[in-house]
C-alpha distance (Angstrom), angle and dihedral (degrees) to the residues before:
residue distance angle dihedral
X1 . . .
X2 3.81 . .
X3 3.81 122.4 .
X4 3.80 127.1 -129.2
X5 3.82 110.7 -112.4
X6 3.83 90.8 -135.4
X7 3.82 108.2 43.9
X8 3.84 95.2 19.7
X9 3.81 90.6 -137.7
X10 3.79 123.0 133.7
X11 3.78 107.0 -87.9
X12 3.79 119.7 -136.6
X13 3.80 94.8 154.0
X14 3.80 112.1 67.6
X15 3.77 121.7 -161.3
X16 3.77 132.9 -177.2
X17 3.81 107.2 -106.8
X18 3.80 120.4 -171.1
X19 3.80 112.0 -142.1
X20 3.82 89.1 -145.0
X21 3.81 116.9 29.4
X22 3.78 109.8 -86.8
X23 3.82 91.3 -127.8
X24 3.82 88.6 61.6
X25 3.79 90.1 58.9
X26 3.82 103.4 -94.0
X27 3.80 109.6 -176.9
X28 3.80 113.7 -122.3
X29 3.80 91.4 -118.0
X30 3.84 90.4 62.8
X31 3.80 95.3 71.2
X32 3.78 137.1 103.0
X33 3.79 113.0 -127.2
X34 3.78 97.7 158.6
X35 3.79 103.0 76.9
X36 3.80 96.2 -91.3
X37 3.82 84.0 135.3
X38 3.81 118.5 32.9
X39 3.80 120.9 -130.8
X40 3.79 91.8 -112.4
X41 3.82 94.2 55.3
X42 3.80 91.4 41.0
X43 3.81 90.2 56.2
X44 3.81 95.8 37.2
X45 3.82 93.8 52.8
X46 3.82 96.8 43.9
X47 3.82 91.0 99.5
X48 3.82 88.7 65.7
X49 3.81 89.1 56.6
X50 3.81 87.5 51.0
X51 3.84 90.6 52.6
X52 3.82 90.6 54.1
X53 3.81 92.8 44.8
X54 3.81 91.2 48.9
X55 3.81 92.2 54.4
X56 3.81 90.7 51.2
X57 3.83 91.9 48.0
X58 3.83 96.5 112.6
X59 3.81 93.2 47.2
X60 3.81 92.7 47.0
X61 3.80 92.5 47.0
X62 3.80 95.3 47.1
X63 3.82 92.1 46.1
X64 3.81 92.3 46.4
X65 3.82 93.6 -125.6
X66 3.78 106.5 172.7
X67 3.79 119.3 -128.2
X68 3.76 130.6 -130.6
X69 3.81 113.5 -46.2
X70 3.83 89.9 20.4
X71 3.83 94.1 -72.3
X72 3.79 118.6 161.2
X73 3.82 114.1 -102.9
X74 3.79 119.7 -99.2
X75 3.78 142.0 169.0
X76 3.80 113.6 -128.7
X77 3.79 107.9 145.8
X78 3.81 102.7 68.8
X79 3.83 100.0 88.3
X80 3.79 98.5 -144.2
X81 3.83 96.6 35.6
X82 3.77 133.8 56.3
X83 3.77 133.5 172.0
X84 3.75 132.7 -173.0
X85 3.77 145.1 110.6
X86 3.80 121.2 -59.0
X87 3.79 134.9 171.2
X88 3.82 90.1 -73.1
X89 3.80 95.6 46.3
X90 3.79 133.0 -105.0
X91 3.82 117.0 7.3
X92 3.78 141.2 176.3
X93 3.82 118.1 -164.0
X94 3.80 126.3 -171.8
X95 3.80 128.0 -176.2
X96 3.79 115.5 -147.4
X97 3.81 94.1 155.5
X98 3.79 128.7 103.8
X99 3.83 97.9 -103.2
X100 3.80 140.1 41.3
X101 3.80 119.4 -80.6
X102 3.81 135.6 -178.7
X103 3.80 125.0 -109.2
X104 3.86 119.9 -135.1
X105 3.82 90.3 -84.1
X106 3.81 92.9 51.9
X107 3.80 96.0 -104.8
X108 3.82 116.2 140.8
X109 3.80 120.3 -108.6
X110 3.77 114.5 -161.8
X111 3.80 120.6 -145.0
X112 3.80 120.6 -91.9
X113 3.80 109.3 -87.0
X114 3.79 101.6 164.0
X115 3.82 96.2 -101.9
X116 3.81 116.2 159.9
X117 3.80 95.3 -100.1
X118 3.82 97.2 36.8
X119 3.80 118.7 110.4
X120 3.79 118.0 -128.4
X121 3.79 101.3 -152.9
X122 3.78 125.0 -173.4
X123 3.78 122.1 -156.7
X124 3.78 123.5 -156.7
X125 3.80 120.5 -178.5
X126 3.79 122.0 -160.6
X127 3.79 115.0 175.6
X128 3.82 105.1 -49.8
X129 3.80 96.7 -20.5
X130 3.79 124.1 89.8
X131 3.76 118.6 -161.9
X132 3.81 116.0 -155.1
X133 3.78 119.3 -164.7
X134 3.77 129.7 178.1
X135 3.78 141.1 158.1
X136 3.78 122.1 -127.4
X137 3.79 117.3 -155.2
X138 3.77 111.2 -135.3
X139 3.81 132.8 -168.5
X140 3.78 93.4 -4.2
X141 3.79 102.0 128.0
X142 3.78 130.1 73.6
X143 3.83 94.4 -124.5
X144 3.81 89.2 60.1
X145 3.83 91.0 51.4
X146 3.80 90.8 47.6
X147 3.82 88.9 50.1
X148 3.81 91.9 51.4
X149 3.80 90.2 49.7
X150 3.82 88.7 49.2
X151 3.82 89.7 55.1
X152 3.81 91.2 46.6
X153 3.82 93.4 48.8
X154 3.81 92.3 45.8
X155 3.82 86.8 51.5
X156 3.80 91.1 51.5
X157 3.82 90.2 52.4
X158 3.80 91.7 45.9
X159 3.80 98.1 48.0
X160 3.82 101.5 30.7
X161 3.81 98.3 30.4
X162 3.78 139.6 -103.6
X163 3.82 92.8 -87.2
X164 3.81 90.6 61.2
X165 3.83 91.4 49.3
X166 3.82 91.5 50.8
X167 3.82 92.5 61.8
X168 3.81 114.9 117.8
X169 3.82 90.6 -127.0
X170 3.82 85.8 79.5
X171 3.82 96.1 54.1
X172 3.81 92.0 104.0
X173 3.82 89.2 56.5
X174 3.82 90.3 48.9
X175 3.82 90.6 49.1
X176 3.80 91.5 50.0
X177 3.81 95.0 47.9
X178 3.81 100.8 37.3
X179 3.81 101.8 33.1
X180 3.80 103.6 19.5
X181 3.81 91.3 -122.5
X182 3.78 115.9 158.7
X183 3.75 125.0 -7.0
X184 3.74 135.4 -94.1
X185 3.76 129.9 -162.1
X186 3.76 129.7 -131.2
X187 3.77 111.5 -159.7
X188 3.78 113.2 -141.7
X189 3.77 131.7 165.5
């Protein structure tokens, strides 16, 4: 019986595991369907995929990359900003005011309070043109880093084989991804 590359337990319950989160556009041929990842680990680690997807939300929305089940892209996890498709087409709404407001779909947007995922937008109007500028924090939280390591380790197992991924030399990677033990760095410029 084959072992799961994450929990190292014998795997009787196969699940389809996308190497790259499906919402980031993972091609169907880059999936495990053979029990390389057990159903329990697949489900348990899905929140790390969500953390990666959430950090790519602006890129996915701007590029029009459809989500799982062919859904249109949206931004819903920023607190004071949302983006999606309404009756008049594509929209992005940001709340910089003192109280809550509703976006074009009727969803509440809380005021900017400086939280990690909030967007601090600046508006500058010159004649009839308004310039909007904002910074988006990217890859700052540990769940994102764990999610990137999950993708990298899944890739190792996919391209080099399950037997390679089962080696004990990768236990520190497993501990980081599955249990959040330790810390790893992602270098970005």
